[in-house]
C-alpha positions in Angstrom: 300.2 285.3 209.1 298.1 285.9 212.3 299.6 287.7 215.3 298.0 288.6 218.6 300.1 291.0 220.7 299.1 291.4 224.3 295.4 291.3 223.4 292.7 291.9 226.0 289.0 291.9 225.1 286.3 293.2 227.5 282.7 293.2 226.5 280.2 295.9 227.6 278.8 295.3 231.1 281.1 292.3 231.6 282.5 291.9 235.0 285.9 290.7 233.7 287.7 290.4 230.4 287.1 287.5 228.1 290.7 287.4 226.9 293.6 288.8 228.9 297.1 289.6 227.5 296.9 287.0 224.7 300.1 286.5 222.6 299.7 284.2 219.7 301.4 283.6 216.4 299.9 281.4 213.6 302.3 280.9 210.7 301.2 280.8 207.1 300.0 277.5 205.8 299.1 275.9 209.2 295.9 274.4 210.6 295.5 275.7 214.1 292.8 274.2 216.3 291.2 276.2 219.1 289.8 274.1 222.0 288.1 274.9 225.3 284.9 274.5 227.2 281.6 276.1 226.2 281.7 279.8 226.7 285.5 280.0 227.4 286.2 282.6 224.8 287.0 280.6 221.7 284.6 282.5 219.5 285.9 285.8 220.8 289.4 284.8 219.7 288.2 283.8 216.3 286.2 287.0 215.8 289.1 289.2 216.7 291.0 287.9 213.6 288.9 289.8 211.1 287.9 292.7 213.3 284.4 291.6 214.2 285.7 292.1 217.8 285.3 294.9 218.6 284.0 296.7 215.4 280.8 294.6 215.4 280.4 293.2 218.9 281.4 296.4 220.7 283.5 296.4 223.8 287.2 297.2 224.2 290.1 295.5 222.5 293.5 296.4 224.0 296.7 295.3 222.3 297.0 294.5 218.6 295.8 291.9 216.1 297.4 291.8 212.7 296.5 289.6 209.8 298.8 289.5 206.7 300.3 292.8 208.1 297.0 294.5 208.4 296.0 295.9 211.9 292.4 295.2 212.8 292.2 298.4 214.8 292.4 300.4 211.5 291.0 297.8 209.2 287.3 296.9 209.7 285.9 293.5 208.6 285.1 294.8 205.1 288.7 295.9 204.7 289.9 292.4 205.4 287.3 290.5 203.3 289.8 289.7 200.5 292.3 288.2 203.0 290.1 286.6 205.8 287.1 284.3 205.2 284.9 283.6 208.2 282.2 281.0 208.7 280.3 281.4 212.0 278.5 278.9 214.2 275.2 279.6 212.5 275.7 279.5 208.7 272.3 281.0 207.9 273.4 284.3 209.5 275.7 285.0 206.6 273.4 284.1 203.7 272.2 287.0 201.4 270.8 285.1 198.4 268.1 282.4 198.0 269.8 279.7 195.9 273.0 277.7 196.5 274.9 278.7 193.3 274.0 282.3 193.8 275.3 282.2 197.4 278.6 280.7 196.3 279.1 283.6 193.8 277.9 286.5 195.9 281.2 287.1 197.8 283.1 287.2 194.6 280.7 289.7 193.1 281.3 291.9 196.1 285.1 291.7 195.5 284.7 292.5 191.7 286.1 289.2 190.5 285.6 288.7 186.7 282.6 286.5 185.7 284.7 283.8 183.9 286.8 283.4 187.1 283.7 283.3 189.2 282.2 280.5 187.1 285.3 278.4 187.4 285.6 278.8 191.1 281.9 278.0 191.7 282.3 274.7 189.8 285.5 273.9 191.8 283.8 274.5 195.1 280.7 272.5 194.1 282.9 269.5 193.4 285.2 270.1 196.4 282.3 270.1 199.0 279.9 267.7 197.3 277.4 270.3 196.5 276.9 269.8 192.8 273.5 268.1 193.2 272.3 271.1 195.3 273.4 273.9 193.0 269.9 275.0 192.0 268.3 274.2 195.4 266.7 277.0 197.5 268.7 277.6 200.7 265.5 277.4 202.7 265.0 273.7 201.6 268.5 272.6 202.8 269.2 270.7 205.9 271.4 272.2 208.6 274.5 270.3 207.4 273.9 271.2 203.8 273.7 274.9 204.8 277.0 274.5 206.7 278.7 273.3 203.6 277.3 276.1 201.5 278.5 278.6 204.0 282.0 277.2 203.9 281.8 277.1 200.1 280.7 280.8 199.8 283.9 281.7 201.7 286.2 279.4 199.8 285.2 280.8 196.4 286.9 284.1 197.3 290.3 282.3 197.8 291.1 283.9 201.2 294.6 283.5 202.5 293.2 283.0 206.0 290.1 280.8 206.8 288.4 281.1 210.2 285.8 278.5 211.0 283.7 278.3 214.2 282.4 274.7 214.7 282.6 273.8 211.0 281.5 270.2 211.4 279.0 270.5 214.1 276.0 270.0 211.8 277.6 267.6 209.4 277.2 263.8 209.2 280.5 261.9 209.6 281.2 261.3 205.9 280.4 265.0 205.1 282.7 266.1 207.9 285.5 264.0 206.6 285.0 265.6 203.1 285.1 269.1 204.5 288.2 268.4 206.6 289.9 266.7 203.7 289.2 269.8 201.6 290.7 272.0 204.4 293.8 269.8 204.4 294.2 270.3 200.7 293.9 274.1 201.1 296.6 274.0 203.8 299.0 271.6 202.2 298.6 272.5 198.5 297.8 276.2 198.6 299.3 277.4 201.8 296.0 278.7 203.3 296.1 279.4 207.0 293.2 277.8 208.8 292.1 278.7 212.3 289.1 276.7 213.6 287.3 276.0 216.7 285.7 272.6 217.2 284.2 270.7 220.1 284.1 267.3 218.3 287.8 266.9 218.7 287.6 263.2 217.6 287.0 264.5 214.0 289.7 267.1 213.7 292.6 266.8 216.2 294.7 264.5 214.0 294.8 267.2 211.3 296.0 270.0 213.5 299.5 271.4 213.4 299.1 273.1 216.7 296.4 273.5 219.3 295.3 276.7 221.2 293.7 275.9 224.5 291.3 278.6 225.9 290.6 277.5 229.5 288.2 280.3 230.3 290.3 282.5 232.6 291.3 284.8 229.8 294.6 283.1 229.0 295.6 280.8 226.2 298.1 278.0 226.0 299.7 276.9 222.7 301.4 273.7 221.8 301.3 270.5 219.7 298.2 268.3 220.0 300.1 265.8 222.2 301.3 268.6 224.5 297.9 270.2 225.0 295.7 267.2 225.2 297.9 265.5 227.7 296.4 267.6 230.5 293.5 269.6 228.9 290.1 269.0 230.5 288.6 268.6 227.0 289.8 265.6 225.0 288.4 263.2 222.4 287.4 259.6 223.4 290.6 258.2 221.9 292.7 260.3 224.3 290.5 259.6 227.2 290.8 255.9 226.6 294.5 256.3 226.4 294.5 257.9 229.8 292.3 255.2 231.3 294.5 252.4 229.8 297.7 254.2 230.8 299.1 254.4 227.2 302.2 256.5 226.5 302.4 258.5 224.3 298.7 259.3 224.1 297.2 258.3 220.7 295.4 261.0 218.7 293.9 258.6 216.0 292.1 255.3 216.0 294.9 253.8 214.1 297.5 254.8 216.7 295.2 253.5 219.5 294.7 250.1 217.9 298.5 249.6 218.0 298.3 249.9 221.8 295.0 248.0 222.2 296.0 244.4 222.2 296.7 244.3 226.0 293.5 246.2 226.8 291.4 243.7 224.7 292.9 240.9 226.7 291.9 242.6 230.0 288.3 243.1 228.7 287.9 239.6 227.1 284.9 237.8 228.6 283.4 240.8 230.2 280.3 242.7 229.1 279.7 246.4 229.4 277.2 247.8 231.9 274.7 250.2 230.2 272.1 252.3 231.8 270.3 253.4 228.6 266.6 254.3 228.6 264.5 251.4 227.5 260.8 250.9 226.8 258.6 249.8 229.6 257.3 246.3 229.1 253.8 246.4 227.7 253.7 250.2 227.4 251.7 251.7 224.6 253.7 253.8 222.1 253.9 257.4 222.9 254.8 258.5 219.4 253.8 256.7 216.2 254.7 257.3 212.6 252.8 255.0 210.2 253.6 254.8 206.5 254.2 258.5 206.5 255.4 260.3 203.3 256.2 264.0 203.4 256.9 266.1 200.4 258.8 269.4 200.7 258.5 271.3 197.4 259.3 268.8 194.6 261.2 266.4 196.8 260.0 263.7 199.2 261.7 264.2 202.6 260.1 261.0 204.0 258.9 257.9 202.2 256.6 255.4 203.9 258.3 255.7 207.3 257.2 253.5 210.2 258.6 254.3 213.7 257.3 253.8 217.2 258.7 255.4 220.4 257.6 254.1 223.8 257.8 255.9 227.2 261.3 255.7 228.8 263.0 255.1 225.5 266.0 257.1 224.2 266.0 256.8 220.4 268.6 258.3 218.1 267.8 259.2 214.5 270.8 259.2 212.4 271.6 259.6 208.7 273.3 261.8 206.1 272.6 265.5 205.9 269.2 265.9 204.1 268.1 262.3 204.9 264.9 263.4 206.5 265.8 263.4 210.3 264.5 267.0 211.0 261.4 266.4 208.9 260.5 263.4 211.0 260.8 265.5 214.2 258.8 268.3 212.7 256.1 265.9 211.7 255.8 264.9 215.4 255.0 268.5 216.3 252.5 269.0 213.5 254.8 271.3 211.4 254.4 268.9 208.3 251.2 267.2 207.2 252.0 263.9 205.4 250.8 263.2 201.9 250.2 259.6 203.0 250.2 257.9 206.4 250.0 259.7 209.7 251.8 261.0 212.8 250.4 260.5 216.3 251.5 261.7 219.7 249.7 260.0 222.6 247.1 258.8 220.1 246.5 262.3 218.7 247.3 264.0 215.5 249.7 266.8 216.6 248.7 269.0 213.7 245.2 269.3 215.2 246.3 270.5 218.6 246.5 274.1 219.7 250.0 275.3 220.7 249.1 275.2 224.4 247.8 271.6 224.1 250.8 270.6 222.0 253.5 271.7 224.5 251.9 269.6 227.2 252.6 266.5 225.1 255.8 267.2 223.1 258.7 269.6 223.3 261.0 270.3 220.4 264.5 271.9 220.6 265.3 273.0 217.0 268.7 273.1 215.4 268.7 276.9 215.8 268.0 277.3 219.6 267.9 281.1 219.3 264.5 280.7 217.6 263.0 280.0 221.1 264.6 282.9 222.8 263.1 286.4 222.9 263.6 287.9 226.4 266.5 290.4 227.1 268.0 288.3 230.0 268.5 284.7 230.8 266.7 285.1 234.1 263.6 286.4 232.3 263.6 283.6 229.9 263.7 281.1 232.8 260.9 283.0 234.7 258.7 283.0 231.5 259.3 279.3 231.0 258.3 278.5 234.6 255.1 280.5 234.2 254.2 279.1 230.8 254.6 275.5 232.0 252.9 276.2 235.4 256.1 274.9 237.0 257.6 275.8 240.4 259.6 279.0 240.2 263.3 278.2 239.7 262.6 275.0 237.7 264.1 276.3 234.5 267.0 277.9 236.2 267.8 274.7 238.0 267.8 272.7 234.7 270.0 275.3 233.1 272.5 275.1 236.0 272.8 271.4 235.5 273.5 271.7 231.7 275.5 275.0 231.5 276.2 276.2 235.1 278.4 279.1 234.0 275.5 281.2 232.6 274.5 284.1 234.8 270.8 285.2 235.0 271.6 288.8 234.0 273.3 287.8 230.7 271.6 288.7 227.4 270.8 285.5 225.5 272.2 287.1 222.3 275.6 287.4 224.0 275.8 283.7 224.9 277.9 281.3 222.9 276.0 278.8 220.7 276.4 276.1 223.2 275.1 278.3 226.0 272.1 279.3 224.0 271.4 275.6 223.3 271.6 274.9 227.0 269.1 277.6 227.7 266.7 276.4 225.0 266.9 272.9 226.4 266.1 274.1 229.9 263.1 276.1 228.6 261.6 273.1 226.7 262.3 270.6 229.5 260.7 272.9 232.1 257.3 271.7 231.0 258.4 268.0 231.4 256.6 266.9 228.2 256.2 263.1 227.9 257.9 263.3 224.5 261.1 265.3 224.1 262.5 265.9 220.6 266.1 267.2 220.2 267.5 268.3 216.8 271.3 268.2 217.0 271.3 268.8 220.7 275.1 268.9 221.2 276.1 271.7 218.7 278.4 274.0 220.6 278.6 271.7 223.7 282.0 270.6 225.0 282.5 267.1 226.3 281.8 268.0 230.0 278.6 269.8 228.9 277.5 266.8 226.9 278.1 264.6 230.0 275.8 266.9 232.0 273.2 266.8 229.2 273.4 263.0 229.1 272.7 262.8 232.9 269.7 265.1 232.6 268.2 263.2 229.7 268.8 259.9 231.5 266.9 261.3 234.5 263.9 262.2 232.3 263.9 258.8 230.6 264.0 257.1 234.0 260.8 259.0 234.9 259.1 257.7 231.7 259.9 260.5 229.2 260.5 259.4 225.7 263.5 261.1 224.1 264.2 261.3 220.4 267.6 262.7 219.2 268.2 263.6 215.6 272.0 263.8 215.7 275.3 263.2 213.9 277.1 262.9 217.2 278.0 259.2 217.3 279.7 259.5 220.7 276.4 260.9 222.2 274.4 258.1 220.6 276.8 255.4 222.0 276.6 257.0 225.5 272.8 257.6 225.7 270.6 255.9 223.1 269.1 252.5 223.6 267.8 252.3 220.0 269.0 253.8 216.8 267.1 254.5 213.6 269.0 255.2 210.5 267.3 257.1 207.6 268.6 257.4 204.1 266.8 259.4 201.4 263.7 259.6 203.5 263.5 255.9 204.2 264.2 253.9 207.3 267.0 251.5 206.5 267.9 250.3 210.0 266.0 250.3 213.3 267.5 248.3 216.2 269.6 248.3 219.4 272.3 251.0 219.3 275.1 248.6 220.0 274.2 246.5 217.0 273.6 249.4 214.7 276.7 251.5 215.4 279.3 248.8 215.8 278.5 247.5 212.3 278.7 250.9 210.7 282.1 252.4 209.5 280.5 255.8 209.5 278.5 255.8 212.7 280.8 253.7 215.0 282.2 255.6 218.0 286.0 255.7 218.5 286.0 253.2 221.3 284.1 250.6 219.2 286.6 251.1 216.3 289.6 250.7 218.7 288.3 247.6 220.6 286.5 245.8 217.7 285.3 243.1 217.7 284.6 243.5 221.4 281.2 245.2 222.2 282.5 248.3 224.0 281.2 251.7 223.0 282.3 254.3 225.4 285.2 255.2 227.7 283.1 255.1 230.9 282.1 251.5 230.1 285.8 250.5 229.9 286.7 252.5 232.9 284.0 250.9 235.0 285.1 247.4 233.9 288.7 248.2 234.8 287.8 249.9 238.1 289.4 253.2 237.3 288.1 256.8 237.0 287.7 258.1 233.4 
């Protein structure tokens, strides 16, 4: 169905090719998972399938890519629209209408599908992806995860033979991610659709993959079964990392397989307690951020209802919940973007909505879900220089932070040419340059591989150790287990749980990390905790 024949891709002004001599065959009706570190070339591989590379991105493509017998050199993306459906990392980039139901129908209208068929397919996709309640909702009022599902649905209604998805679950809560992946499974098994997807959260998807394509970043690719590739790949989900630490053979790919091996490991850990270096509140410290009985209405809906939350200096607090629960609204309220109908928001005792932008950035920094919103210069180096100047920081401060998060980003690169994870790393560095006492991160690990997340974790721990309060709105349960000292769970705009992370996530089937599921009822959350107890390197 998909064939790469000696494909080499070189972007304009690039010092070396992104892909070199790639040969790849993906048969019809398979789910193929593309893995690799941030910026390794995964997105380039995906974009070549429907001709976005090079017809849209520019540069040179040597060799040949064919999809269902059509050569992408002679067939532009519009000529492949009836065969290949593509969902990019930023779902909003592909929206052309204003309402959910209209967006689901737009692609079919472009292909000239009869109205009665369109209606039936829209209803099928609304049910398939759990979007029925949102059918009349304006796209602008949706959460990031809800937009992600709409973007996937708008492609599925056209019934493509090939589906290409770049980070399809990155903005989804765990139950929604399971729904989307189950839908993809049905498309593969029941309808013979070929699915090619890239995903950094391998713990969610690796068990569904028929084969894995590893893109190491040197231009080559390696293809094999999940067990073959993950045995040595530098990116692997926690269940595989735990298997490596414990010496299990064969390496498990699912929690169920790991639990079959885990009896001996539980015995070795019995009676021990994990060592955690989470950020915690200073004794007696006054709250840095306060939300008191706050209710926020967006349009006709209440996004927050009577919310009470306090965050102290040095704390790392995770805010979790389903897509649309109100997590982003809570963060936006703390930077003055939303005025509550009742109650109030305070940062350092001040209403953030009353502060000027220059006063506000001295107190609180927000990294939004779309990090590109913060980027405007034409090179990474200029973005960093501007950030140093705006924050009155020492020259090189922002560049130093960036090198700690995503060290592979060169200063002469254009931010628009970066991968989603690299843009996120740059936005994080810009916001953290000012060292605000309160740092708000909305889905901070979208597009970041496991190594990049480890680097981010160390940076945030360093800020917390210096007294910075960090609030993470995230669906990344592994990040929460690794970093957060406290977790707040929001449902339908209301706080339903607020407590120590270990207590909150272990008791939740949806939000428990893989290690907790494998070693339950023992209180272990992460692979490094287990490795430290066993005296081995993770």
